[in-house]
C-alpha positions in Angstrom: -3.2 32.5 5.6 -5.0 30.9 8.5 -3.9 32.6 11.7 -3.1 30.5 14.8 -5.7 30.4 17.5 -3.1 31.9 19.9 0.1 33.8 19.3 3.2 31.7 18.7 4.9 33.2 21.7 2.0 32.0 24.0 2.1 28.5 22.3 5.8 28.2 23.0 5.4 29.2 26.6 2.6 26.6 27.1 4.7 24.0 25.3 7.8 24.6 27.5 5.7 24.5 30.6 4.1 21.3 29.4 7.4 19.7 28.7 8.7 20.5 32.1 5.6 18.8 33.5 6.0 15.7 31.3 9.8 15.2 31.4 10.4 16.4 35.0 14.0 16.2 36.0 15.1 14.9 32.7 14.1 18.1 30.9 16.2 20.4 33.1 19.1 18.0 33.0 18.9 17.7 29.3 18.9 21.5 28.7 22.3 21.9 30.3 24.5 20.3 27.7 27.8 21.4 29.4 27.1 19.3 32.5 25.7 16.3 30.7 27.4 12.9 31.1 27.8 12.9 27.3 31.1 14.8 27.8 32.4 12.6 30.7 35.4 10.4 30.3 34.9 6.6 29.9 36.2 6.1 33.5 33.8 8.7 34.9 30.9 7.2 33.0 31.6 3.8 34.4 32.0 5.0 38.0 28.8 7.0 37.7 26.8 4.1 36.2 28.0 1.6 38.7 26.7 3.8 41.5 23.3 3.9 39.7 23.4 0.1 39.2 24.0 -0.4 42.9 21.1 1.8 43.8 18.9 0.0 41.3 19.9 -3.4 42.7 19.1 -2.3 46.3 15.7 -1.1 45.2 15.0 -4.3 43.3 16.1 -6.4 46.2 13.6 -4.8 48.6 10.7 -4.6 46.2 10.9 -7.7 43.9 10.9 -11.3 45.1 12.2 -12.3 41.6 15.4 -10.2 41.9 15.8 -11.0 45.6 16.3 -14.6 44.8 18.9 -13.8 42.1 20.7 -11.3 44.3 20.8 -13.6 47.3 22.4 -16.3 45.1 25.0 -13.7 43.9 25.9 -12.8 47.5 24.1 -9.4 48.0 25.1 -6.9 49.2 28.7 -7.9 48.4 28.1 -7.7 44.6 30.8 -6.0 42.5 30.9 -5.5 38.8 32.2 -9.0 38.2 29.4 -10.6 40.1 26.8 -8.3 38.5 27.9 -9.5 35.0 27.3 -13.1 36.2 23.6 -12.5 37.1 21.2 -14.5 34.9 19.8 -12.6 31.9 16.3 -11.3 32.1 14.3 -12.6 29.1 10.9 -11.7 27.7 9.8 -15.1 28.8 10.8 -14.3 32.4 8.6 -11.1 32.1 5.6 -13.1 30.8 5.9 -15.8 33.5 7.1 -13.7 36.5 6.0 -10.2 35.8 4.0 -9.9 39.1 7.1 -10.8 41.1 9.2 -8.3 39.2 6.9 -5.4 39.3 6.8 -3.1 42.3 3.5 -3.4 44.2 1.2 -0.4 44.2 2.6 1.2 41.2 -0.3 3.7 40.8 -0.4 6.1 37.9 2.0 3.9 35.9 2.3 4.3 32.1 2.6 1.1 30.1 5.4 0.7 27.5 5.2 -2.2 25.0 8.0 -3.8 23.0 7.6 -3.8 19.2 7.5 -7.6 18.8 10.4 -7.8 16.2 12.8 -9.5 18.7 10.5 -11.9 20.3 7.2 -12.0 22.2 5.5 -8.6 22.9 6.0 -7.5 26.5 4.5 -4.6 28.4 6.4 -2.8 31.1 5.0 -0.2 33.5 7.0 3.0 34.1 6.3 6.2 36.1 6.1 9.6 34.5 9.6 10.6 35.6 11.1 7.5 33.9 9.1 8.3 30.8 10.8 11.7 30.7 14.2 10.0 30.8 13.0 7.6 28.0 12.6 10.4 25.5 15.4 12.7 26.8 18.0 10.9 24.8 16.0 11.5 21.7 15.6 15.2 22.4 19.3 15.6 23.1 20.3 13.7 20.0 18.3 15.8 17.6 19.9 18.9 19.1 23.3 17.5 17.9 21.9 18.0 14.4 20.9 21.7 14.9 17.3 21.1 15.8 15.8 23.3 18.5 13.6 21.7 21.2 10.6 23.7 20.1 10.9 22.9 16.4 8.1 20.8 14.8 8.5 17.2 13.9 6.5 14.5 12.1 6.6 11.0 13.6 6.0 7.8 11.5 5.5 5.2 14.1 3.0 2.4 15.0 -0.5 3.2 15.9 -1.2 3.3 19.6 -3.3 0.6 21.1 -4.0 2.5 24.3 -7.4 3.3 25.8 -9.5 6.3 24.6 -8.4 8.3 27.7 -4.7 7.5 27.0 -5.3 8.4 23.4 -6.5 11.9 24.5 -3.5 12.3 26.8 -1.2 11.2 24.0 -2.5 13.8 21.6 -2.1 16.4 24.3 1.5 15.3 24.8 2.1 15.5 21.1 0.9 19.0 21.0 3.1 19.9 23.9 6.2 18.3 22.2 5.1 19.9 18.8 4.9 16.5 17.2 2.5 15.4 14.5 2.0 11.7 13.9 1.4 9.6 10.8 0.3 6.2 12.0 2.2 3.3 10.4 -0.1 0.3 10.2 -1.3 -2.2 7.6 -2.7 0.5 5.4 0.2 2.9 5.6 1.8 1.8 2.3 -1.3 2.7 0.4 -1.4 6.2 2.0 2.1 7.3 1.1 1.2 10.0 -1.3 -1.2 11.5 1.3 1.5 11.2 4.0 4.0 13.2 1.8 1.4 16.0 1.3 0.8 16.1 5.0 4.6 16.5 5.7 5.0 19.2 3.0 2.2 21.3 4.6 3.4 20.7 8.1 6.9 21.9 7.4 8.7 19.9 10.1 12.4 20.4 11.1 12.9 16.6 11.3 11.2 13.3 10.6 11.4 10.5 13.1 10.2 7.0 12.2 10.7 3.4 11.1 13.2 3.0 8.3 10.7 0.9 6.2 8.1 3.7 6.4 10.4 6.6 5.6 12.0 4.6 2.8 8.5 4.2 1.2 8.2 8.0 1.3 11.6 8.3 -0.4 10.6 6.0 -3.2 7.5 8.1 -3.8 9.8 11.2 -4.0 12.3 9.5 -6.3 12.8 11.4 -9.6 11.2 14.6 -8.3 12.4 17.6 -6.4 11.4 17.5 -2.7 9.9 20.8 -1.7 8.5 21.6 1.7 7.7 24.7 3.7 10.9 24.1 5.6 14.1 22.3 4.8 14.6 19.1 6.9 17.6 19.3 9.2 17.7 15.5 9.8 15.7 12.3 9.5 16.0 10.0 12.5 15.5 6.3 11.8 14.5 4.1 14.8 12.8 0.9 15.7 14.1 -1.3 12.9 17.4 -2.4 11.5 18.7 0.1 9.0 19.9 -1.2 5.6 22.3 0.6 3.4 19.8 0.8 0.5 17.4 2.6 2.8 19.8 5.2 4.1 21.1 5.9 0.5 17.6 6.3 -0.9 16.3 8.5 1.9 19.3 10.8 1.8 19.0 11.2 -2.0 15.3 11.8 -1.9 15.1 14.4 0.8 18.6 15.8 0.4 19.4 15.7 4.1 21.3 13.6 6.6 20.0 10.5 8.3 20.7 9.7 12.0 20.3 6.4 13.6 18.7 6.0 17.0 18.8 2.7 19.0 15.9 2.3 21.3 13.1 0.0 22.4 9.6 0.6 23.6 10.3 -1.0 27.0 13.7 0.6 27.4 13.5 4.0 25.8 16.2 5.8 23.8 19.4 3.9 24.4 21.9 5.5 21.8 21.9 8.2 19.2 24.1 8.9 16.2 26.1 12.1 16.2 27.0 14.0 13.0 30.5 12.4 12.9 28.9 9.0 12.5 29.2 7.3 16.0 26.2 6.1 17.8 26.6 7.3 21.4 25.0 5.4 24.3 22.6 7.4 26.6 24.7 6.7 29.6 22.3 8.5 32.0 19.6 5.9 31.5 21.0 2.6 30.4 24.0 0.3 30.8 24.7 -1.8 27.8 26.8 -5.0 27.7 27.6 -7.4 25.0 28.0 -11.2 25.6 29.2 -13.9 23.2 26.8 -16.4 21.7 26.7 -19.8 23.2 27.9 -22.4 22.6 31.4 -21.0 21.8 32.4 -21.2 18.2 29.0 -20.6 16.7 29.3 -18.4 13.6 28.1 -14.9 14.5 28.3 -11.3 13.5 28.7 -9.3 16.7 27.5 -10.3 20.2 24.2 -10.3 22.0 23.3 -6.9 23.5 22.1 -6.8 27.1 20.6 -3.7 28.7 20.1 -2.5 32.3 17.6 0.3 32.5 18.7 2.7 35.3 15.6 4.7 35.9 12.6 2.3 36.1 11.9 1.3 39.6 8.4 0.1 39.0 9.5 -2.7 36.8 13.4 -3.1 37.0 15.0 -4.4 33.7 18.3 -5.7 34.9 20.6 -7.5 32.4 17.7 -7.6 30.0 18.2 -9.5 26.8 17.3 -7.1 24.1 17.3 -9.6 21.2 19.8 -7.4 19.3 23.3 -8.1 18.1 26.2 -5.6 17.9 29.5 -4.3 19.0 30.5 -1.9 21.9 33.5 0.3 21.8 35.1 3.1 23.8 37.4 5.9 22.9 37.0 9.6 22.0 34.8 10.4 19.0 35.9 13.2 16.7 32.8 15.1 18.0 34.5 15.3 21.4 32.3 12.8 23.3 34.4 10.2 25.2 31.7 7.7 26.4 30.9 4.3 25.0 29.4 3.8 21.6 27.5 1.0 19.9 27.1 -0.5 16.5 23.9 -2.6 16.1 24.1 -5.1 13.3 20.9 -7.0 13.5 18.7 -9.3 15.6 19.7 -12.5 17.5 16.9 -14.4 15.6 18.2 -13.3 12.2 19.9 -16.5 11.3 19.7 -18.8 8.3 19.4 -22.4 9.2 21.2 -24.9 6.9 22.6 -28.4 6.9 25.7 -27.1 8.6 23.9 -25.2 11.3 22.8 -21.6 11.6 24.7 -18.7 10.0 24.2 -15.0 10.4 21.5 -13.7 7.9 22.3 -10.0 8.0 25.3 -9.9 5.6 23.5 -12.0 3.0 20.2 -10.0 3.5 22.0 -6.7 3.2 23.7 -7.7 -0.1 20.5 -9.2 -1.6 18.3 -6.2 -0.8 21.0 -3.6 -1.8 21.7 -5.2 -5.2 18.1 -5.6 -6.2 16.9 -3.2 -9.0 16.1 0.0 -7.2 12.2 -0.1 -7.8 12.2 -3.5 -6.0 14.2 -2.5 -3.0 12.0 -2.6 0.1 9.4 -4.6 -1.8 10.9 -8.1 -1.3 10.8 -10.1 1.9 13.1 -13.1 2.5 11.4 -15.9 4.3 12.9 -19.2 5.4 10.2 -21.8 5.5 12.4 -24.8 6.4 16.1 -25.6 6.7 16.2 -26.3 2.9 14.1 -23.6 1.4 14.2 -19.8 1.1 11.2 -18.0 -0.4 11.6 -14.4 -1.8 8.2 -12.8 -1.4 7.9 -10.1 -4.0 5.3 -7.4 -3.5 3.1 -6.5 -6.5 4.7 -3.3 -7.7 3.2 -1.1 -10.3 5.6 0.1 -13.1 8.2 -2.6 -12.4 7.6 -6.1 -14.0 8.4 -8.9 -11.7 10.3 -11.9 -13.1 10.3 -14.6 -10.4 12.8 -16.7 -12.2 15.4 -14.0 -12.4 14.8 -12.9 -8.8 15.2 -16.5 -7.6 18.4 -16.9 -9.7 19.8 -13.8 -8.1 18.8 -15.0 -4.7 20.6 -18.3 -5.3 23.7 -16.4 -6.2 23.6 -14.4 -3.0 22.5 -17.1 -0.5 24.3 -20.0 -2.1 23.2 -23.5 -3.1 22.7 -24.7 0.5 19.1 -23.7 0.1 16.5 -24.0 -2.7 15.6 -20.4 -3.4 12.2 -19.7 -4.8 10.4 -16.4 -5.7 6.6 -15.8 -5.3 4.5 -12.7 -6.0 2.4 -11.4 -3.1 -0.2 -8.6 -2.9 1.6 -6.9 0.0 4.3 -7.3 2.6 2.9 -7.9 6.1 3.6 -5.4 8.8 3.7 -6.4 12.4 0.9 -5.1 14.7 3.5 -2.4 15.8 3.7 -1.2 12.2 7.2 -2.5 11.8 8.1 -4.3 8.5 10.8 -7.1 8.8 12.6 -7.8 5.6 13.7 -11.2 6.9 11.3 -13.8 8.4 13.4 -16.5 10.1 11.9 -20.0 10.7 10.9 -19.2 14.3 8.9 -16.1 13.2 6.6 -18.2 11.1 5.8 -20.9 13.7 
């Protein structure tokens, strides 16, 4: 056996020291689970968050011409919760057009955080190191709910970084400190699945953390065999993409361990994490989440639009930021004992099928279609709406499973209905976004 270059005791000490340096105040706060806001009552959470929102608004008023105009119109400083919820939403288009007026001047030493591009245009948001610590604190706390120690090793399956060479070196140093090993998810990932599985087996992580589409490809490779690794997985955390029932089922069966959902975004950090009792708890220390109805009233919708206010980032405040996601908020004690707000994310705002009678939610139909496909084809078919009258089912060439376009198109017609002409076409591979994410539904806007 190859001996480590330094004793494990020394490695752990260096890693803990590095984590305190990287995470700052978030590390110490997150270590003390008894004082964490996760155990506060809903009333205490709201009071605490409103105080943080007021401080954020004051900072934004003095540093950002963009927000100063909005807050003057709202009657600052006499802004209560009711007036706050009437502030205009911040969109990705606002960031693209007015970023210089939103960003705090002289933000030296900032880290750039980029959105994944699955809910609209890609945006880049600067944050400071302390804010970055809070961005990942929710993830670290969430995995502890599943019996994973902070120092346990992990394998991450996420998009390849597009940072500079220097940032790449710093990123690898951070990964060593966090005891993380990365498998890049890019356009070539699906061809490297067997090699990725071997890497995971040899690494022996306590948990996997990655895109549902990437982890599902691993599960399909495992299917029919016994998964054996140096260490039993405690949990698999899925993040960054909508989670479909067929993915969760396949992953749990293949790896014989539980799946936890994390709701997060590159520009916002970890926003919510699923506990072992099934509820997805909002990380109330770092984010305020609201839901607002679709407009105009009466439009057919599943859930409401999710709006986020990031409480820690002063360099580039994200106040009532439209996430592009759809879901439901709720309050009330969870069987796990946590009393704060929870969320159920059901899809993306743009995930709508356009027909002669107007747009309708795509997620229920997509969920049924993908889940009822033959298992070998699940995760290998992409639904694309080319125009208001046509849906094309793009079927990836898949060894060992013959593709019958006519039968797939007939099944698609049964699921989506006769309002659209449903066609099936075989393609060499499904296209991943530059972030590595793989959308299973391509709405009309995504193809313009």
